[in-house]
C-alpha positions, -999 to +999 in steps of 0.1 A: -302-279+135-278-279+162-287-283+200-273-248+203-298-236+179-324-259+192-315-240+226-335-207+216-368-227+211-395-222+241-404-259+232-367-269+233-363-253+267-395-270+282-380-304+271-347-296+286-365-290+319-384-322+317-356-341+310-336-324+338-367-329+362-369-368+352-334-374+356-334-356+392-362-377+403-347-412+386-310-407+384-302-445+385-328-450+360-325-432+330-301-443+300-307-415+274-335-389+269-344-371+236-367-350+214-386-368+184-411-357+161-412-317+147-387-306+171-362-330+159-368-322+123-363-286+128-401-280+121-406-264+153-436-238+154-457-222+177-478-253+177-454-279+180-457-307+202-430-320+222-421-356+220-398-364+245-387-400+246-367-413+280-351-447+281-344-468+309-322-494+321-350-517+328-386-520+318-414-506+341-384-478+354-385-442+359-418-420+353-449-433+338-457-418+304-478-387+303-492-358+284-497-324+297-495-287+286-468-269+304-460-231+302-484-234+271-461-261+254-479-297+250-458-322+260-459-358+253-436-380+276-428-415+264-409-439+286-396-473+274-368-499+286-339-500+265-342-536+257-377-533+248-366-504+224-342-519+207-366-549+202-387-525+186-358-514+164-352-549+152-389-558+144-406-550+109-443-546+110-474-533+089-467-501+107-431-497+097-434-464+076-450-447+103-428-459+132-391-459+119-386-423+123-386-432+158-355-452+155-337-431+133-343-395+140-338-384+177-324-356+189-305-363+222-310-340+253-293-364+275-271-393+262-238-399+278-233-436+259-243-426+225-276-450+229-296-434+204-271-439+177-272-475+189-308-475+184-305-463+148-278-487+140-296-517+155-327-506+129-304-501+099-290-533+104-325-547+103-337-532+072-303-540+055-312-577+060-348-577+053-358-589+016-380-574-008-403-601-004-406-594+034-418-561+027-443-572+001-457-596+026-464-566+051-475-545+022-502-574+015-513-572+052-514-537+050-532-534+018-563-556+033-567-529+063-563-501+039-589-522+015-612-526+045-612-489+056-619-481+020-652-501+019-665-484+049-661-453+038-675-459+007-707-476+025-709-444+047-710-425+016-736-444-001-757-438+033-751-398+030-734-402+062-710-374+050-694-365+082-686-403+095-674-408+055-647-380+054-633-394+087-629-428+076-619-418+042-589-401+060-582-433+076-579-449+042-557-421+028-533-429+055-536-469+053-530-464+014-498-447+020-488-469+049-489-496+019-470-475-003-444-472+020-436-509+026-436-512-014-413-485-018-394-493+017-401-456+023-411-444+058-426-412+067-425-385+097-459-391+106-494-400+085-498-364+077-465-365+057-471-401+044-505-391+027-487-359+013-456-377-002-473-405-017-500-379-035-531-389-015-536-356+003-567-349-015-576-382-026-614-390-029-630-424-027-622-431-065-587-422-063-579-441-035-596-472-051-575-467-081-546-467-059-556-497-038-560-518-074-524-505-088-508-518-054-529-551-057-510-554-091-479-545-079-480-572-051-491-598-072-465-591-096-440-594-064-455-626-059-477-616-032-511-614-045-540-600-023-563-625-033-560-663-023-577-692-009-584-705+028-552-726+027-531-696+016-545-676+044-536-707+069-501-715+055 
């Protein structure tokens, strides 16, 4: 979707108004501003939240991050220094499948220097140099988190605490989807997209356990077994 097409969206119009206001109040500090999330992916609906990111020349500059509803539109204003944002883009972590989209998909509202393209290129360069072993190591760490979440959900179900079990099961699905994303070097637009794309949207405890077991086998085959010794843990 082009910015001309986006211009007809009331959420885009609110995003532009906010970006203009930020630039007017902090003219020397704003390097770039753009939208992410649903609006950037052409998934704008009447319920879409506007995710506006403002990139500043220095850390701690510009407005403070905030969330508010304006003209019926939910706004999430994120503010980050350019150097810090680039550092994030060059860092791979266990949350990579859920954060990579922030580096790669931003529709600019104000970006005279093409900074968001620089951000995307920095992240793509980091991905190009990353080995499968690095991703497998991250996947193993994420697997332990997912296994822990699944264990809590199973225990709550055994205690007939159904409401709590359902909530934690949703966390386990997301955590398991993150593992799958790391194993396949695939990122998602958000947690809902991730769970849906890996086929866990309606997975029960048994199905999640089966996926975790399959992931453990894949990690072992990749030389990153989930089971080890204290010496292995401490390196």
